[in-house]
N, C-alpha and C positions, 0 to 999 in steps of 0.2 A: 577581688577584681571588679567590684561594683562600679558601674559607670563606664566600663570598658567593653560592653557587649555589643554596642551599635557601631556599625561601619568598620573601616580599616584603620588601625592605629599602630603607632610606634611608641611603646611604653619605655620611658627613661626610668631606670630603677637601679638602686645601689644595693639591693637585697642580695646577700651572699651567704653561702653555707659556711659552717665553721671551718677555718683554714686548717686546723690540726686534723680534723676528720678527713678532709680532702687528701692530705698528705698520707694518712693511713691507707686510704683506698688506692692511691697510686702505688703503694708498696704491695698491698694485698692482692690486687687484681680482681678480675670479674668473678671467677669461680669461687674464691674464698669469701668475697663480699656478698655474693648471691646466697651462699649457705648461711652466712652470718645474719642476713636479714630475713631468714625463713623461706628461702628459695622463691623469692618474689623479685619483680622488677626487670626481668630480662626483656630486651627488645628482640623482635623476630630475628632468628639467626640467619635469615636471608641477607641481612646487612653484614657485609664482610670487609675486613681491612684490605686496602689495595696493595699493601706489602706487609710482610710478617715482621714481628719483633717490636712493634710500637705498643706502648702502654701509657695511657693518659687517665687523668681524673681532673675534673674542674667544674666550675659553675656553668650551668646551661644558659646560653642566650638562644632563645627560640625564635624560629621563623615559620610563619604559615604562608606558603607561596602557591600561586597558580601553577599547575604543571606546565612545563615547557617555557617558563618565564622566570628569570632570575633577578628581576628588579628589586625584590625585597631582600635578597642577599646583599646587594649593594647598600640598601638602607640599614641593614643589620650591622654591618662592619663598624659603623660609627658607635654602636652600643657595646662593642666588644673591648675587653681589656686583658691585662696580663693573666694568663692561666685559664681563661675562659674556654669553653667548648661550644662551638656553633652547632645548633641542632635544627636541621631544616626538614620540615614536613610539607607535603603538598596536599591540596584539597581533593585530589583524586590520583589514582595510580599513575606514576610517571617513571620512565627509564631514560629520559632525555639527559644529555650531558650539561647539567646546569652549573657546574663548577669546574674550574681549571686552574692552571698555574698562576694566572694573574690575580685571581682571588686569593690564592694561597700566599702570594707575595705580600699582598695588603694585610692579610691576617697575621702573618709572621712579624710584620713590622709593629704590630700592636701586642705581640706576645701571646697570641692565641694558641692554645695547646693542640687543637685539632678540630675536625669536622665530622659530624654524623649527619648523613643525608639519606632520606628515604626516596632517592631518585638516582640519576646517573651522574658520573663524573668523567672527565677526560683529561688529557695531558698527564697520564699516569706515570710515564717515564720521568717527566719533569718533577712531578710531585714526589716521587720516590727519591730522586736525586736531591731534592730540597730537604728531604726528611720531614715533610709535613704529613702528619697522620690523618688518614681519611677512612671512614667506614661508609660504604654505600650499598645501595640495592643493585646497581649495575655500573658497568663501564661502557660508555657510549659517546661517540663523536657527534651525535645529533645536536645541532645548534639550538639555541633558545632566543627568546626576545626579551625586551625590557618594557613591557606595556601594561601589565595587569596589576592591580592593587592587591595588597595582602597586609599582614600584620607582623610586628616584631615584639617579642617579650610578652606573649600571651600563652595560655596553656594550649598545648598541641598533643595530638596522638601521633606518635612516630613509631612505625614498626609494631603497632599494637600496644605500645606503652604510653601512658599519660606522662607528659613532661611539663612541669611548670617552670617558668623562669626562676632561676635561683636554686633549682634542684642540682644534685650532683650527677654528672655522667661519668661512668667508669667504662673504659674500653681497652681491649687488648686482643690477642689472637683468639681468645675464647668467645668473643662477642662484645655486646654492649649492654650495660646495666644502668638503671636509673634509681638513685636513692633520693627519696623526698628530703628536702632541705631540713624540715623539722625533725626528721629521724636520723640525720647524719651523725650526730654525736653518739647516740646510743648504738647505732650500727657499727660505728668505728670501734667502740669499746669491745663489742662482740667479735669483730674481725681481728682485733689485736689478740684476744684470747684464743681465737681459732688458729691464728698463725703460730702461736706458741705451742698449742696442742699438736698441730701438724708437724712442727719441728721435732717434737718428742717422738711421734709415731714414725717419722722418717728415719730417725736414728735407730729405733727398734727394728725396723725393716732391714736397715743396713746390717744389723747384727743377726739377721736370720730369723727373726720372729715372724710367724705366719699371721696373716689377717684373720684366719679362722680362729686363732687363739686370742689375738689382741682384741678382737671385737666380740668374742664369745659366740662365734657362729656355729660351733659344733652342736650346741644345744638346739639352734635353729634348724639345722639340717635334720637332726633327730626328730624334732617336733613335726617337720614336714614329711617325714617318712623316707628320707634319703638314706640308703644303706651302703655300707662298704662291702664289697665282695672281692675275694682274691682270685685272680686269673690262674689257670693251671700253669705249672712250671713247664718250660719248653722240654726239659728232660722227661717229664711225665708223658707229654704228648708223643715224643719220639718212641718211648717204650711201648705205648699203645699201638703204634704203627708196626 
């Protein structure tokens, strides 16, 4: 990003993650991908979906915005394309309703997969009816202005996670995850392996196998000094009375 450090900028970039990897993440979801990448990359769980059931994965288009000002979201829409995920961070804590159904209409027209915003959103009923996925810090009707400069497609810290333009964002009911673009192919391979492994374990659990045996946890309990003891039979207790 040399040369991009001064002032407010809108970076035009075609850098994208591997499309096959993104497809894997969309199937695997947040929890499995998180485990596959070594339990890293989660965004602060305070960012929650506005409705349940949505699952997305796509290229991050990043926005750094002044709190209470959505000017740079307007600027970012031009940089969004099919399958992208708009990721909006603010320069300080904000709960203002910076995004609503009009923004969502414009993003859907460009094929954008969804929004992650470390601030507030409004028009939730409309967004839900539209089926436009949003993960946000808050739901608030507080209005905003369009007056303060910011940047688009620069590295941002959103919900405690560093996101660079072109990284992969995965989001579902379990939260939001960031996969660095350069790691996407390797992580996708591990996620595929993990999904196969989980499918095998799921079948064993259906057949009555216990996690204690499948994971070899009886030895762990023994090592930790956990003992089994038998409770007295009810019949023995009644005889004593």
